[in-house]
N, C-alpha and C positions, 0 to 999 in steps of 0.2 A: 099377715104373716105370723106364724106361731113363734113364740119366744124360744130361744135356744135353751135346752134343758140345763138346769144348774149343775155345776160340778159339785158344789157343797149344798146339801139339804140337811138342815137341823130342824127338828120338830119338837116343840114343847120340852126342851131339855131342862131337867132338874138335877141338882146334885146337893146332897146334904153331908156335912161333917158332924155326925152325931145329931144334936138338936139344932145345929146352925144350918140354915138354908142358904148356901153360898151362891146358888143359881136357881132361878125360878122361871119356868115356862119360856125359855129362850127359843125363838123360832127365827131362822134366817136362811136365805139362799144367796149363793154367790155364783154368778154365771161366767162362762169363758170371757176373758177380756174386761171383766168388771172388778172394781176395787171397793171393798166394804171396810169401813173403819168401825171398830168396837171401842167406844169412848167411855171413859169413866175414871174416877179417882182411884187411888190405891185402896184395895179391899172391896172394890165394887163388884168383883166376880169375873173380871176379864180373863185372868190367867186360868181360873177354873174352867171357864168356857173353852179356852184354847185347848186345855188338857183333855177335856171330854171330847171335843171335836177331833183331836189328833189320835184318840184311842189310848191315851196314857192314863185316863181316869174314867172309870165306868160311870155312866149316868145313873142316878137313882131311878129316873124314869125318862122317857123320851127316846127319840131315835136320831141317828146320824147316818148319812150316806155320803160317801166321797166317790165320785165317778160311779155311782150306783152300788157301791160296796159298803158293807157295815164294818167300820174299823174295830168293832168290839166283838166280832164273831168270826172264828176261823171256819172255813179257809178264806172267807171274804176279806178278812183283815189284811192279808198279804197284798191283795189287789188294791185296797185302800192306801196302804203304806207306799206302794209303788207310785200312786198318783199324787201323793202329798210330800211337799218339802217343807220342813218345819224349822223355824229359827226361834228357839226358846228364849225366855227373858234372861236366863243365865247360861252362857255358852257351855256346851257339853262337848269337850274335846278330849282326845286321847293324850295322856301324859307323854308318851314316848314317840309320837309322830310329829314330824315337822309340819309347818303350814302347808307346803306343797304336797306332802304325803297325804294329808287329810283330803285334799281335793282329788288326788289320784285315786285314793281308796273309794271315795264316794262315787266318783265318776265311773270307775270300773264296776262297782257294785250295781250301778243302774244302767249298764250297757253302753256307756259312751266309749267309742273306739279309741284305741291307743293314739292314733295319729291326730285325732281331734283333740284329745287331752293335751298332746304335746304343743298344740297351738293355743288352745283356750286357757290353759292354766296360767302361763306367763302373762297373757293379755289381761285376764281377770285380776291377777295379783297386782299388776302395775296400775290398773284402773282404781283399785281399792287402796293403793298406797302400801301394798304389802310386798312389792317386788324385792326390796332389800332385806325382807324378813322371811323369805320363802323357806330358809333352812332353820328358822327359829322353832323352838319347842314352846308349847303354850305357856309354861311358867316364865318364859323370857319375854312375854308380850304384856302390854298394858291391857286394861279392861276393854278399851275401845278396839284395840287390835284383835283381841280374842273374838269380840263381837263381829268384826269384819271377816275374820276367818270363818266363823259360823255362817255368815251370810254368803260368803264365797262357796261354801259347801252346798248351800241350797241352790245357788245359781248355776253351778257347774253341771248339774244333772237335769234330765227332763222331768217336768212335773206339770200336772194339770191344775194343781192348787198349791199356792204358796201362802203359808201362814206364818206370821211374825208377831211375837209377843213383846211389846214395848221395845221395838227395834232401835229407837233413837237414844235410849238410855246408854250413857257411856260414849256417845259420839259427839264430836265437836260440830259447830255449825256447818263448816264445809262438808264434813262427812255426812251430816244429815241431809244436806242438799243433794249430794251424790246418791244417797240411798233413795231419795224421792225420784231421781232420774232413772235409777235402775228399776224401780218398781213400775214406773210409767212404761219403760221398755218391755217389761214382762207382760203388762197389760196389753200393749200393742201387739205382742206376739201371741195373744190368745189365752194367756195364763189367768186363772181366777186368783185374786189376791184378797186376803183377809189380814188385817193387822190391828193390834190394840195400841192405844196410846191415851195419855191424859193431856196431851198437848194439841189443842185444836189447830194451831198454826201449821203443824206438820201435815195435817190432812187436807189443807187447802190446796186446790189444784191437783189433788191426787185421788181422793175418795169420790166415788160416784154416789154412794149411799152410806148411811151411818146408823148404828144402833147405840144408844146411850144406856149404860147400866148404872144403877145405884142400889147398893146393898143387895146385889144379885137379881134385881128386878129391872125389866125393861122400862126405862123412864120415857124414852122417845125413840122414834125410828122414822126413816124416810129419806128423801133425797138430801145429799150433803148440805147444799146451800140452805135448805129450810131448817135442818137440824142445827146447823151452825148458828143461824140467826136466833133460834130459840134458846140455844145453849148460852150464847153471849148475853141474851136478855136476862138470863138467870145468874149472870156474873162469872161464867166460866171463861177462861182465856186459852 
């Protein structure tokens, strides 16, 4: 049986900041219902990779396809953006919209029906511990609550690919566990998931495959269990 085509295809992605090669020859696929972890220390190139994949940063060379569309070329970029839900490392929220209004705006922008939003928004907010803060503005929220709001925005809308950059930063252990559960549910629903982290423990039981970056270069790649074993042998935790 032929493999299901990948939702995300990245081929020999390179990005340089002047003389600094921040990302070198990154190649990866993420298929529907699969979770891939991009592992590395701070400054390893993870966030650069995410920005290039999401179409926020142009590659110096290489190609990206999301659901067959190039996020760096119009008019294909619109199709790629429609397929991608991004949770950046630093929450990007509107100053004058409440938590609930963020979800309503994102849902409507991506074609979620009013009656579905009426049901799903309170359910999702309660699950994320945001129910009592639905009418709060971003400046009234902690870093962790802003991160949860950004996550809720990604989950309220349909997406073929969910990309999260350091999603556990700012989350307490129970919230990290909940995040893992939500990502497993997204996988089970057929969503392709890519996340970055420097915490190997978070990827346990979640990632199917992993790519390890060091100084922008792929140090290791393969099934998660094998990559984890080799990473821990190198002293990573």
